[in-house]
Biopython code that builds the backbone (N, CA, C, O; Angstrom):
import numpy as np
from Bio.PDB.StructureBuilder import StructureBuilder

atoms = [
    (1, "UNK", "N", (72.151, 135.381, 87.801)),
    (1, "UNK", "CA", (72.445, 135.043, 86.424)),
    (1, "UNK", "C", (73.520, 135.428, 85.774)),
    (1, "UNK", "O", (74.190, 134.569, 85.199)),
    (2, "UNK", "N", (73.937, 136.908, 85.727)),
    (2, "UNK", "CA", (75.129, 137.086, 85.252)),
    (2, "UNK", "C", (76.053, 136.721, 85.828)),
    (2, "UNK", "O", (77.057, 136.695, 85.116)),
    (3, "UNK", "N", (76.244, 136.324, 87.108)),
    (3, "UNK", "CA", (77.174, 135.566, 87.595)),
    (3, "UNK", "C", (77.489, 134.285, 87.420)),
    (3, "UNK", "O", (78.563, 133.852, 87.839)),
    (4, "UNK", "N", (76.458, 133.381, 86.678)),
    (4, "UNK", "CA", (76.641, 131.812, 86.191)),
    (4, "UNK", "C", (76.978, 131.830, 84.826)),
    (4, "UNK", "O", (77.573, 130.868, 84.339)),
    (5, "UNK", "N", (76.641, 132.900, 84.087)),
    (5, "UNK", "CA", (76.770, 133.001, 82.802)),
    (5, "UNK", "C", (78.485, 132.741, 82.442)),
    (5, "UNK", "O", (78.598, 132.041, 81.435)),
    (6, "UNK", "N", (79.552, 133.069, 82.924)),
    (6, "UNK", "CA", (80.782, 132.957, 82.751)),
    (6, "UNK", "C", (81.028, 131.180, 82.945)),
    (6, "UNK", "O", (81.659, 130.465, 82.165)),
    (7, "UNK", "N", (80.487, 130.843, 83.929)),
    (7, "UNK", "CA", (80.592, 129.439, 84.849)),
    (7, "UNK", "C", (79.630, 128.033, 83.935)),
    (7, "UNK", "O", (79.883, 126.830, 83.988)),
    (8, "UNK", "N", (78.411, 128.791, 83.080)),
    (8, "UNK", "CA", (78.233, 127.786, 82.044)),
    (8, "UNK", "C", (78.562, 127.965, 80.873)),
    (8, "UNK", "O", (78.174, 127.100, 80.088)),
    (9, "UNK", "N", (79.391, 129.135, 80.302)),
    (9, "UNK", "CA", (80.238, 129.437, 79.216)),
    (9, "UNK", "C", (81.157, 128.267, 79.367)),
    (9, "UNK", "O", (81.130, 127.347, 78.549)),
    (10, "UNK", "N", (81.856, 128.275, 80.246)),
    (10, "UNK", "CA", (83.112, 127.523, 80.581)),
    (10, "UNK", "C", (82.885, 125.794, 80.739)),
    (10, "UNK", "O", (83.584, 124.849, 80.370)),
    (11, "UNK", "N", (81.513, 125.870, 81.498)),
    (11, "UNK", "CA", (81.047, 124.037, 81.301)),
    (11, "UNK", "C", (80.692, 123.585, 79.998)),
    (11, "UNK", "O", (81.002, 122.469, 79.579)),
    (12, "UNK", "N", (79.963, 124.539, 79.265)),
    (12, "UNK", "CA", (79.436, 124.126, 78.057)),
    (12, "UNK", "C", (80.753, 123.544, 76.674)),
    (12, "UNK", "O", (80.756, 122.679, 75.798)),
    (13, "UNK", "N", (81.860, 124.757, 77.228)),
    (13, "UNK", "CA", (82.736, 124.563, 76.126)),
    (13, "UNK", "C", (83.684, 123.046, 76.472)),
    (13, "UNK", "O", (83.891, 122.114, 75.694)),
    (14, "UNK", "N", (84.186, 123.214, 78.037)),
    (14, "UNK", "CA", (84.381, 121.855, 78.608)),
    (14, "UNK", "C", (83.569, 120.432, 78.029)),
    (14, "UNK", "O", (84.026, 119.561, 77.288)),
    (15, "UNK", "N", (82.602, 120.502, 78.466)),
    (15, "UNK", "CA", (81.467, 118.897, 77.841)),
    (15, "UNK", "C", (81.612, 119.024, 76.416)),
    (15, "UNK", "O", (81.526, 117.994, 75.747)),
    (16, "UNK", "N", (81.836, 120.225, 75.797)),
    (16, "UNK", "CA", (81.897, 119.928, 74.410)),
    (16, "UNK", "C", (83.674, 119.426, 73.610)),
    (16, "UNK", "O", (83.984, 118.804, 72.594)),
    (17, "UNK", "N", (84.216, 119.887, 74.375)),
    (17, "UNK", "CA", (85.581, 119.450, 74.342)),
    (17, "UNK", "C", (86.106, 117.960, 74.504)),
    (17, "UNK", "O", (86.973, 117.296, 73.936)),
    (18, "UNK", "N", (85.257, 117.740, 75.460)),
    (18, "UNK", "CA", (84.898, 115.849, 76.063)),
    (18, "UNK", "C", (84.782, 115.330, 75.060)),
    (18, "UNK", "O", (85.546, 114.562, 74.476)),
    (19, "UNK", "N", (83.544, 115.822, 74.717)),
    (19, "UNK", "CA", (82.739, 115.093, 73.628)),
    (19, "UNK", "C", (83.558, 114.888, 72.607)),
    (19, "UNK", "O", (83.962, 113.794, 72.214)),
    (20, "UNK", "N", (83.859, 116.150, 72.084)),
    (20, "UNK", "CA", (84.732, 115.728, 70.387)),
    (20, "UNK", "C", (85.972, 114.899, 70.561)),
    (20, "UNK", "O", (86.376, 114.043, 69.775)),
    (21, "UNK", "N", (86.741, 115.412, 72.150)),
    (21, "UNK", "CA", (87.925, 114.419, 72.175)),
    (21, "UNK", "C", (87.585, 112.575, 72.090)),
    (21, "UNK", "O", (88.232, 111.738, 71.461)),
    (22, "UNK", "N", (86.683, 112.420, 72.727)),
    (22, "UNK", "CA", (86.018, 111.372, 73.039)),
    (22, "UNK", "C", (85.680, 110.613, 71.729)),
    (22, "UNK", "O", (85.969, 109.442, 71.484)),
    (23, "UNK", "N", (85.086, 111.396, 71.012)),
    (23, "UNK", "CA", (84.395, 111.102, 69.703)),
    (23, "UNK", "C", (85.478, 111.068, 68.367)),
    (23, "UNK", "O", (85.259, 110.467, 67.315)),
    (24, "UNK", "N", (86.383, 111.661, 68.605)),
    (24, "UNK", "CA", (87.320, 111.405, 67.740)),
    (24, "UNK", "C", (88.219, 110.289, 67.173)),
    (24, "UNK", "O", (88.661, 109.764, 68.196)),
    (25, "UNK", "N", (88.639, 109.756, 66.318)),
    (25, "UNK", "CA", (89.673, 108.986, 65.717)),
    (25, "UNK", "C", (90.822, 109.204, 66.464)),
    (25, "UNK", "O", (91.358, 110.300, 66.629)),
    (26, "UNK", "N", (91.181, 108.153, 66.907)),
    (26, "UNK", "CA", (92.484, 107.947, 67.799)),
    (26, "UNK", "C", (93.452, 108.327, 66.756)),
    (26, "UNK", "O", (93.867, 109.473, 66.936)),
    (27, "UNK", "N", (93.920, 107.768, 65.779)),
    (27, "UNK", "CA", (94.495, 108.452, 64.836)),
    (27, "UNK", "C", (94.784, 110.030, 64.270)),
    (27, "UNK", "O", (95.818, 110.632, 63.981)),
    (28, "UNK", "N", (93.418, 110.372, 64.260)),
    (28, "UNK", "CA", (93.536, 111.828, 64.047)),
    (28, "UNK", "C", (93.547, 113.100, 64.962)),
    (28, "UNK", "O", (93.525, 114.317, 64.776)),
    (29, "UNK", "N", (93.594, 112.202, 66.099)),
    (29, "UNK", "CA", (94.030, 113.388, 67.192)),
    (29, "UNK", "C", (95.527, 113.667, 67.178)),
    (29, "UNK", "O", (96.448, 112.861, 67.051)),
    (30, "UNK", "N", (95.574, 115.347, 67.379)),
    (30, "UNK", "CA", (97.296, 115.904, 66.613)),
    (30, "UNK", "C", (97.645, 116.070, 68.232)),
    (30, "UNK", "O", (96.880, 116.203, 69.188)),
    (31, "UNK", "N", (99.122, 116.011, 68.169)),
    (31, "UNK", "CA", (99.949, 116.103, 69.578)),
    (31, "UNK", "C", (99.976, 115.418, 70.698)),
    (31, "UNK", "O", (101.023, 114.804, 70.902)),
    (32, "UNK", "N", (99.198, 115.340, 71.436)),
    (32, "UNK", "CA", (99.051, 114.710, 72.873)),
    (32, "UNK", "C", (98.140, 112.877, 72.320)),
    (32, "UNK", "O", (97.638, 112.847, 71.197)),
    (33, "UNK", "N", (98.080, 111.898, 72.998)),
    (33, "UNK", "CA", (97.129, 111.127, 73.181)),
    (33, "UNK", "C", (95.864, 111.068, 73.550)),
    (33, "UNK", "O", (95.632, 111.968, 74.357)),
    (34, "UNK", "N", (95.079, 110.512, 73.357)),
    (34, "UNK", "CA", (93.598, 110.730, 74.125)),
    (34, "UNK", "C", (93.326, 111.051, 75.632)),
    (34, "UNK", "O", (92.559, 111.834, 76.192)),
    (35, "UNK", "N", (94.197, 110.197, 76.049)),
    (35, "UNK", "CA", (94.051, 110.125, 77.819)),
    (35, "UNK", "C", (94.836, 111.106, 78.695)),
    (35, "UNK", "O", (94.767, 111.273, 79.912)),
    (36, "UNK", "N", (95.628, 111.737, 77.745)),
    (36, "UNK", "CA", (96.495, 113.597, 78.259)),
    (36, "UNK", "C", (95.482, 114.519, 77.866)),
    (36, "UNK", "O", (95.229, 115.383, 78.705)),
    (37, "UNK", "N", (94.764, 114.554, 76.677)),
    (37, "UNK", "CA", (93.698, 115.501, 76.558)),
    (37, "UNK", "C", (92.484, 115.504, 77.035)),
    (37, "UNK", "O", (92.009, 116.565, 77.441)),
    (38, "UNK", "N", (91.714, 114.260, 77.079)),
    (38, "UNK", "CA", (90.770, 114.197, 78.272)),
    (38, "UNK", "C", (91.270, 114.849, 79.623)),
    (38, "UNK", "O", (90.529, 115.740, 80.041)),
    (39, "UNK", "N", (92.410, 114.565, 80.397)),
    (39, "UNK", "CA", (92.813, 115.138, 81.705)),
    (39, "UNK", "C", (92.988, 116.594, 81.498)),
    (39, "UNK", "O", (92.439, 117.407, 82.243)),
    (40, "UNK", "N", (93.869, 117.001, 80.335)),
    (40, "UNK", "CA", (93.488, 118.449, 80.291)),
    (40, "UNK", "C", (92.463, 119.167, 80.211)),
    (40, "UNK", "O", (92.517, 120.293, 80.707)),
    (41, "UNK", "N", (91.350, 118.751, 79.618)),
    (41, "UNK", "CA", (90.326, 119.189, 79.154)),
    (41, "UNK", "C", (89.805, 119.298, 80.489)),
    (41, "UNK", "O", (89.545, 120.408, 80.952)),
    (42, "UNK", "N", (89.617, 118.163, 81.200)),
    (42, "UNK", "CA", (89.105, 118.296, 82.678)),
    (42, "UNK", "C", (89.510, 119.164, 83.767)),
    (42, "UNK", "O", (88.733, 119.789, 84.489)),
    (43, "UNK", "N", (90.733, 119.163, 83.835)),
    (43, "UNK", "CA", (91.549, 119.779, 84.557)),
    (43, "UNK", "C", (91.979, 121.034, 84.645)),
    (43, "UNK", "O", (92.475, 121.685, 85.564)),
    (44, "UNK", "N", (91.675, 121.295, 83.406)),
    (44, "UNK", "CA", (92.356, 122.735, 83.217)),
    (44, "UNK", "C", (90.953, 123.572, 82.477)),
    (44, "UNK", "O", (90.788, 123.662, 81.261)),
    (45, "UNK", "N", (90.098, 124.093, 83.443)),
    (45, "UNK", "CA", (88.547, 124.514, 82.766)),
    (45, "UNK", "C", (88.784, 125.410, 81.510)),
    (45, "UNK", "O", (88.132, 125.278, 80.474)),
    (46, "UNK", "N", (89.841, 126.395, 81.705)),
    (46, "UNK", "CA", (89.570, 127.059, 80.160)),
    (46, "UNK", "C", (90.619, 126.870, 79.227)),
    (46, "UNK", "O", (90.423, 126.893, 78.011)),
    (47, "UNK", "N", (91.548, 126.714, 79.666)),
    (47, "UNK", "CA", (93.162, 126.177, 78.766)),
    (47, "UNK", "C", (92.987, 124.835, 78.135)),
    (47, "UNK", "O", (93.403, 124.394, 77.063)),
    (48, "UNK", "N", (92.306, 124.332, 79.024)),
    (48, "UNK", "CA", (92.132, 122.592, 78.444)),
    (48, "UNK", "C", (91.138, 122.703, 77.047)),
    (48, "UNK", "O", (91.546, 122.103, 76.053)),
    (49, "UNK", "N", (90.227, 123.232, 76.978)),
    (49, "UNK", "CA", (89.141, 123.313, 75.702)),
    (49, "UNK", "C", (89.879, 123.961, 74.737)),
    (49, "UNK", "O", (90.401, 123.332, 73.816)),
    (50, "UNK", "N", (89.973, 125.110, 74.849)),
    (50, "UNK", "CA", (90.710, 126.023, 74.137)),
    (50, "UNK", "C", (92.339, 125.192, 73.439)),
    (50, "UNK", "O", (92.775, 125.153, 72.288)),
    (51, "UNK", "N", (92.653, 124.862, 74.196)),
    (51, "UNK", "CA", (94.261, 123.897, 73.494)),
    (51, "UNK", "C", (93.868, 123.109, 72.515)),
    (51, "UNK", "O", (94.365, 123.075, 71.390)),
    (52, "UNK", "N", (92.441, 122.074, 73.152)),
    (52, "UNK", "CA", (92.128, 120.925, 72.451)),
    (52, "UNK", "C", (91.321, 121.860, 71.121)),
    (52, "UNK", "O", (91.977, 121.470, 70.154)),
    (53, "UNK", "N", (90.439, 122.706, 70.649)),
    (53, "UNK", "CA", (90.107, 123.146, 69.873)),
    (53, "UNK", "C", (91.535, 123.340, 68.896)),
    (53, "UNK", "O", (91.718, 122.656, 67.888)),
    (54, "UNK", "N", (92.362, 124.236, 69.305)),
    (54, "UNK", "CA", (93.488, 124.823, 68.788)),
    (54, "UNK", "C", (94.432, 123.905, 68.088)),
    (54, "UNK", "O", (94.918, 123.993, 66.960)),
    (55, "UNK", "N", (94.618, 122.750, 69.283)),
    (55, "UNK", "CA", (95.993, 121.922, 68.978)),
    (55, "UNK", "C", (95.911, 120.667, 69.073)),
    (55, "UNK", "O", (96.842, 120.017, 68.596)),
    (56, "UNK", "N", (94.813, 119.973, 69.697)),
    (56, "UNK", "CA", (94.543, 118.738, 69.470)),
    (56, "UNK", "C", (92.935, 118.217, 68.707)),
    (56, "UNK", "O", (92.495, 117.070, 68.627)),
    (57, "UNK", "N", (92.484, 119.146, 68.356)),
    (57, "UNK", "CA", (91.054, 118.716, 67.347)),
    (57, "UNK", "C", (91.713, 117.967, 65.963)),
    (57, "UNK", "O", (92.803, 118.341, 65.527)),
    (58, "UNK", "N", (91.108, 117.114, 65.462)),
    (58, "UNK", "CA", (91.447, 116.845, 64.507)),
    (58, "UNK", "C", (91.065, 117.819, 63.212)),
    (58, "UNK", "O", (89.877, 117.939, 62.910)),
    (59, "UNK", "N", (92.077, 118.502, 62.465)),
    (59, "UNK", "CA", (91.860, 119.348, 61.448)),
    (59, "UNK", "C", (90.888, 119.397, 59.916)),
    (59, "UNK", "O", (91.141, 118.867, 58.834)),
    (60, "UNK", "N", (90.020, 120.026, 60.222)),
    (60, "UNK", "CA", (89.120, 119.285, 59.076)),
    (60, "UNK", "C", (89.686, 119.171, 57.715)),
    (60, "UNK", "O", (89.096, 118.282, 57.102)),
    (61, "UNK", "N", (90.617, 119.745, 57.009)),
    (61, "UNK", "CA", (91.089, 119.730, 55.803)),
    (61, "UNK", "C", (92.133, 118.185, 55.834)),
    (61, "UNK", "O", (92.503, 117.388, 54.972)),
    (62, "UNK", "N", (92.256, 118.271, 56.780)),
    (62, "UNK", "CA", (93.367, 116.624, 57.096)),
    (62, "UNK", "C", (92.042, 115.198, 57.308)),
    (62, "UNK", "O", (92.063, 114.012, 56.979)),
    (63, "UNK", "N", (91.160, 115.932, 57.904)),
    (63, "UNK", "CA", (90.242, 114.985, 58.197)),
    (63, "UNK", "C", (89.366, 114.569, 56.684)),
    (63, "UNK", "O", (89.275, 113.419, 56.256)),
    (64, "UNK", "N", (88.940, 115.444, 56.213)),
    (64, "UNK", "CA", (88.294, 115.279, 54.490)),
    (64, "UNK", "C", (89.263, 114.620, 54.115)),
    (64, "UNK", "O", (89.113, 113.403, 54.010)),
    (65, "UNK", "N", (90.292, 115.102, 53.865)),
    (65, "UNK", "CA", (91.346, 114.615, 52.761)),
    (65, "UNK", "C", (91.540, 113.039, 53.158)),
    (65, "UNK", "O", (91.719, 112.208, 52.267)),
    (66, "UNK", "N", (91.497, 112.670, 54.538)),
    (66, "UNK", "CA", (91.802, 111.230, 54.848)),
    (66, "UNK", "C", (93.517, 110.895, 55.128)),
    (66, "UNK", "O", (94.028, 109.788, 55.304)),
    (67, "UNK", "N", (94.261, 112.384, 55.099)),
    (67, "UNK", "CA", (95.501, 112.182, 55.263)),
    (67, "UNK", "C", (95.965, 111.936, 56.796)),
    (67, "UNK", "O", (95.793, 112.565, 57.840)),
    (68, "UNK", "N", (96.588, 110.816, 56.478)),
    (68, "UNK", "CA", (97.106, 110.807, 58.867)),
    (68, "UNK", "C", (98.488, 111.565, 58.711)),
    (68, "UNK", "O", (98.919, 111.897, 57.606)),
    (69, "UNK", "N", (99.127, 111.805, 59.862)),
    (69, "UNK", "CA", (100.567, 112.325, 60.087)),
    (69, "UNK", "C", (101.615, 111.776, 59.376)),
    (69, "UNK", "O", (101.742, 110.595, 59.698)),
    (70, "UNK", "N", (102.474, 112.147, 58.493)),
    (70, "UNK", "CA", (103.691, 111.655, 57.985)),
    (70, "UNK", "C", (103.163, 111.494, 56.333)),
    (70, "UNK", "O", (103.771, 110.783, 55.533)),
    (71, "UNK", "N", (102.547, 111.886, 56.157)),
    (71, "UNK", "CA", (101.953, 111.800, 54.813)),
    (71, "UNK", "C", (101.115, 110.184, 53.926)),
    (71, "UNK", "O", (101.086, 109.951, 52.717)),
    (72, "UNK", "N", (100.616, 109.449, 54.917)),
    (72, "UNK", "CA", (100.163, 108.570, 54.537)),
    (72, "UNK", "C", (98.729, 108.785, 54.438)),
    (72, "UNK", "O", (98.182, 109.558, 55.224)),
    (73, "UNK", "N", (97.919, 108.027, 53.333)),
    (73, "UNK", "CA", (96.472, 108.174, 53.182)),
    (73, "UNK", "C", (95.988, 107.001, 53.649)),
    (73, "UNK", "O", (96.459, 105.936, 53.250)),
    (74, "UNK", "N", (94.601, 107.080, 54.900)),
    (74, "UNK", "CA", (93.704, 105.938, 54.498)),
    (74, "UNK", "C", (92.580, 105.654, 53.745)),
    (74, "UNK", "O", (92.088, 106.515, 53.016)),
    (75, "UNK", "N", (92.085, 104.453, 53.847)),
    (75, "UNK", "CA", (91.123, 104.305, 52.677)),
    (75, "UNK", "C", (89.807, 104.724, 53.669)),
    (75, "UNK", "O", (89.466, 104.487, 54.828)),
    (76, "UNK", "N", (89.226, 105.561, 52.410)),
    (76, "UNK", "CA", (88.271, 106.220, 53.049)),
    (76, "UNK", "C", (86.368, 105.266, 52.435)),
    (76, "UNK", "O", (86.083, 104.815, 51.326)),
    (77, "UNK", "N", (85.628, 105.302, 53.545)),
    (77, "UNK", "CA", (84.366, 104.572, 53.283)),
    (77, "UNK", "C", (83.361, 105.721, 52.022)),
    (77, "UNK", "O", (82.614, 106.619, 52.411)),
    (78, "UNK", "N", (83.516, 105.508, 51.092)),
    (78, "UNK", "CA", (82.524, 105.985, 49.862)),
    (78, "UNK", "C", (81.195, 105.132, 49.508)),
    (78, "UNK", "O", (80.809, 103.964, 49.546)),
    (79, "UNK", "N", (80.778, 106.281, 49.178)),
    (79, "UNK", "CA", (78.882, 105.533, 48.960)),
    (79, "UNK", "C", (79.018, 104.764, 47.563)),
    (79, "UNK", "O", (79.804, 105.193, 46.718)),
    (80, "UNK", "N", (78.207, 103.570, 47.319)),
    (80, "UNK", "CA", (78.464, 102.670, 46.689)),
    (80, "UNK", "C", (78.299, 103.121, 45.028)),
    (80, "UNK", "O", (78.860, 102.452, 44.160)),
    (81, "UNK", "N", (77.621, 104.106, 44.751)),
    (81, "UNK", "CA", (77.690, 105.018, 43.213)),
    (81, "UNK", "C", (79.180, 105.817, 43.073)),
    (81, "UNK", "O", (79.481, 106.225, 41.951)),
    (82, "UNK", "N", (80.019, 106.021, 44.083)),
    (82, "UNK", "CA", (81.284, 106.704, 43.851)),
    (82, "UNK", "C", (82.313, 105.557, 43.805)),
    (82, "UNK", "O", (83.394, 105.767, 43.254)),
    (83, "UNK", "N", (82.036, 104.346, 44.357)),
    (83, "UNK", "CA", (83.147, 102.979, 44.231)),
    (83, "UNK", "C", (82.907, 102.625, 43.145)),
    (83, "UNK", "O", (81.809, 102.192, 42.797)),
    (84, "UNK", "N", (84.191, 102.786, 42.200)),
    (84, "UNK", "CA", (84.522, 101.696, 41.300)),
    (84, "UNK", "C", (84.343, 100.297, 41.270)),
    (84, "UNK", "O", (84.036, 99.628, 40.283)),
    (85, "UNK", "N", (84.508, 99.988, 42.166)),
    (85, "UNK", "CA", (84.866, 98.222, 42.488)),
    (85, "UNK", "C", (83.497, 97.866, 42.225)),
    (85, "UNK", "O", (83.099, 97.067, 41.378)),
    (86, "UNK", "N", (82.581, 98.778, 43.324)),
    (86, "UNK", "CA", (81.167, 98.285, 43.177)),
    (86, "UNK", "C", (80.404, 98.634, 41.891)),
    (86, "UNK", "O", (79.336, 98.103, 41.588)),
    (87, "UNK", "N", (80.894, 99.362, 41.320)),
    (87, "UNK", "CA", (80.258, 99.637, 39.946)),
    (87, "UNK", "C", (80.534, 98.530, 38.692)),
    (87, "UNK", "O", (79.698, 98.151, 37.873)),
    (88, "UNK", "N", (81.859, 98.153, 38.779)),
    (88, "UNK", "CA", (81.906, 96.972, 37.934)),
    (88, "UNK", "C", (81.402, 95.776, 38.306)),
    (88, "UNK", "O", (81.348, 94.811, 37.544)),
    (89, "UNK", "N", (81.016, 95.772, 39.469)),
    (89, "UNK", "CA", (80.474, 94.067, 39.881)),
    (89, "UNK", "C", (78.848, 94.572, 39.751)),
    (89, "UNK", "O", (78.029, 93.833, 40.297)),
    (90, "UNK", "N", (78.321, 95.830, 39.034)),
    (90, "UNK", "CA", (76.832, 95.627, 39.136)),
    (90, "UNK", "C", (76.827, 94.456, 37.901)),
    (90, "UNK", "O", (77.768, 94.332, 37.116)),
    (91, "UNK", "N", (75.505, 93.555, 37.869)),
    (91, "UNK", "CA", (75.328, 92.926, 36.994)),
    (91, "UNK", "C", (74.488, 93.878, 35.957)),
    (91, "UNK", "O", (73.449, 94.474, 36.243)),
    (92, "UNK", "N", (75.278, 93.897, 34.469)),
    (92, "UNK", "CA", (74.561, 94.969, 33.210)),
    (92, "UNK", "C", (73.754, 94.194, 32.772)),
    (92, "UNK", "O", (72.838, 94.839, 32.261)),
    (93, "UNK", "N", (73.546, 92.809, 32.669)),
    (93, "UNK", "CA", (72.509, 92.300, 31.811)),
    (93, "UNK", "C", (71.321, 92.467, 32.227)),
    (93, "UNK", "O", (70.446, 92.159, 31.418)),
    (94, "UNK", "N", (70.867, 93.000, 33.603)),
    (94, "UNK", "CA", (69.533, 92.654, 34.327)),
    (94, "UNK", "C", (69.316, 94.276, 33.830)),
    (94, "UNK", "O", (68.255, 94.681, 34.305)),
    (95, "UNK", "N", (69.935, 95.222, 33.095)),
    (95, "UNK", "CA", (69.468, 96.317, 33.022)),
    (95, "UNK", "C", (69.317, 96.286, 31.306)),
    (95, "UNK", "O", (68.638, 97.240, 30.925)),
    (96, "UNK", "N", (69.734, 95.518, 30.335)),
    (96, "UNK", "CA", (69.515, 95.196, 29.338)),
    (96, "UNK", "C", (68.307, 94.267, 29.003)),
    (96, "UNK", "O", (67.579, 94.425, 28.023)),
    (97, "UNK", "N", (68.192, 93.363, 29.856)),
    (97, "UNK", "CA", (67.141, 92.810, 30.193)),
    (97, "UNK", "C", (65.343, 93.646, 30.252)),
    (97, "UNK", "O", (64.283, 93.376, 29.687)),
    (98, "UNK", "N", (65.752, 94.682, 31.206)),
    (98, "UNK", "CA", (64.209, 95.978, 31.467)),
    (98, "UNK", "C", (64.599, 96.442, 30.125)),
    (98, "UNK", "O", (63.567, 96.313, 29.467)),
    (99, "UNK", "N", (65.556, 96.930, 29.323)),
    (99, "UNK", "CA", (65.270, 97.587, 28.199)),
    (99, "UNK", "C", (64.853, 96.910, 26.817)),
    (99, "UNK", "O", (64.439, 97.496, 25.817)),
    (100, "UNK", "N", (65.035, 95.695, 26.969)),
    (100, "UNK", "CA", (64.400, 94.574, 26.271)),
    (100, "UNK", "C", (62.838, 94.810, 26.263)),
    (100, "UNK", "O", (62.103, 95.248, 25.378)),
    (101, "UNK", "N", (62.609, 94.420, 27.404)),
    (101, "UNK", "CA", (60.859, 94.185, 28.043)),
    (101, "UNK", "C", (60.755, 95.782, 27.872)),
    (101, "UNK", "O", (59.873, 95.910, 27.024)),
    (102, "UNK", "N", (61.116, 96.827, 28.170)),
    (102, "UNK", "CA", (60.223, 98.186, 27.904)),
    (102, "UNK", "C", (59.740, 98.094, 25.996)),
    (102, "UNK", "O", (58.703, 98.240, 25.350)),
    (103, "UNK", "N", (61.118, 97.786, 25.709)),
    (103, "UNK", "CA", (60.859, 97.812, 24.163)),
    (103, "UNK", "C", (59.804, 97.064, 24.064)),
    (103, "UNK", "O", (58.882, 97.782, 23.677)),
    (104, "UNK", "N", (59.403, 95.821, 24.238)),
    (104, "UNK", "CA", (58.385, 94.801, 23.743)),
    (104, "UNK", "C", (57.399, 95.727, 24.306)),
    (104, "UNK", "O", (56.614, 95.984, 23.393)),
    (105, "UNK", "N", (57.063, 96.354, 25.376)),
    (105, "UNK", "CA", (55.878, 96.951, 26.002)),
    (105, "UNK", "C", (55.531, 97.685, 25.001)),
    (105, "UNK", "O", (54.473, 97.667, 24.373)),
    (106, "UNK", "N", (56.691, 98.505, 24.828)),
    (106, "UNK", "CA", (55.860, 99.744, 24.077)),
    (106, "UNK", "C", (55.609, 99.520, 22.608)),
    (106, "UNK", "O", (54.707, 100.142, 22.047)),
    (107, "UNK", "N", (56.409, 98.609, 21.923)),
    (107, "UNK", "CA", (55.562, 97.623, 20.717)),
    (107, "UNK", "C", (54.169, 97.218, 20.915)),
    (107, "UNK", "O", (53.482, 97.714, 20.021)),
    (108, "UNK", "N", (53.417, 96.451, 21.805)),
    (108, "UNK", "CA", (52.591, 96.318, 22.037)),
    (108, "UNK", "C", (51.558, 97.290, 21.976)),
    (108, "UNK", "O", (50.568, 97.269, 21.244)),
    (109, "UNK", "N", (51.976, 98.385, 23.049)),
    (109, "UNK", "CA", (51.063, 99.186, 23.167)),
    (109, "UNK", "C", (50.672, 100.529, 21.654)),
    (109, "UNK", "O", (49.727, 101.283, 21.424)),
    (110, "UNK", "N", (51.821, 100.260, 21.043)),
    (110, "UNK", "CA", (51.647, 100.412, 19.352)),
    (110, "UNK", "C", (50.916, 100.173, 18.508)),
    (110, "UNK", "O", (50.442, 100.910, 17.644)),
    (111, "UNK", "N", (50.740, 98.849, 18.757)),
    (111, "UNK", "CA", (49.933, 98.152, 17.848)),
    (111, "UNK", "C", (48.753, 97.801, 18.358)),
    (111, "UNK", "O", (47.993, 97.112, 17.677)),
    (112, "UNK", "N", (48.352, 98.276, 19.830)),
    (112, "UNK", "CA", (47.116, 98.148, 20.217)),
    (112, "UNK", "C", (46.283, 99.685, 19.879)),
    (112, "UNK", "O", (45.065, 99.841, 19.787)),
    (113, "UNK", "N", (47.233, 100.601, 19.751)),
    (113, "UNK", "CA", (46.687, 102.049, 19.465)),
    (113, "UNK", "C", (46.414, 101.803, 18.235)),
    (113, "UNK", "O", (45.307, 102.189, 17.859)),
    (114, "UNK", "N", (47.362, 101.052, 17.156)),
    (114, "UNK", "CA", (47.229, 101.312, 15.387)),
    (114, "UNK", "C", (45.568, 100.224, 15.667)),
    (114, "UNK", "O", (44.582, 100.948, 15.529)),
    (115, "UNK", "N", (45.274, 99.058, 15.931)),
    (115, "UNK", "CA", (44.123, 98.449, 16.422)),
    (115, "UNK", "C", (43.009, 98.949, 16.743)),
    (115, "UNK", "O", (42.831, 98.881, 17.959)),
    (116, "UNK", "N", (42.196, 99.414, 16.197)),
    (116, "UNK", "CA", (40.838, 100.157, 16.372)),
    (116, "UNK", "C", (39.915, 99.143, 17.278)),
    (116, "UNK", "O", (39.164, 99.595, 18.143)),
    (117, "UNK", "N", (39.998, 98.135, 17.087)),
    (117, "UNK", "CA", (38.851, 97.006, 17.485)),
    (117, "UNK", "C", (39.095, 96.402, 18.888)),
    (117, "UNK", "O", (38.322, 95.979, 19.748)),
    (118, "UNK", "N", (40.935, 96.552, 18.793)),
    (118, "UNK", "CA", (41.412, 95.949, 20.523)),
    (118, "UNK", "C", (40.642, 96.656, 21.238)),
    (118, "UNK", "O", (40.661, 96.543, 22.463)),
]
sb = StructureBuilder()
sb.init_structure("model")
sb.init_model(0)
sb.init_chain("A")
sb.init_seg("    ")
for serial, (resi, resn, name, xyz) in enumerate(atoms, 1):
    if name == "N":
        sb.init_residue(resn, " ", resi, " ")
    sb.init_atom(name, np.array(xyz, "f"), 0.0, 1.0, " ", f" {name:<3s}", serial, name[0])
structure = sb.get_structure()
C-alpha cells in the first residue's frame, strides 16, 4: 500500500484537475485554451495538475466578481429578490388587497369578541 499511495495521489489530483478544467467556463480559463490544458493535465501527470491549479484555473476572486480578462464584466445571474428589475415588476396591488382583507378579518374578529351572544 505504501508504494501505491504516491500513484493514487497523482491519479486523484489528475482526475480532479481534469474535471475542474472541463467544468470551468471557457472564458474564465486563464493562460491556455481548454484543449491544451486538457492535454497538459493528461500527459504531464504531476506538472500538469499543479500548473492547472496555479496558472489555468479561474481565480476565485475574479470568478466571484464576474470580471473577465480586459476588465469587462459579464452579467451575473442573481436571485429574484436581489434583482431590481424583477422587484419592480411585482404586482404590489395584490399585497394591498391582502392587507385590506386581513384588516377586515381582524375587525370581524373584534366584533365577535365584543358580542358575547354570537
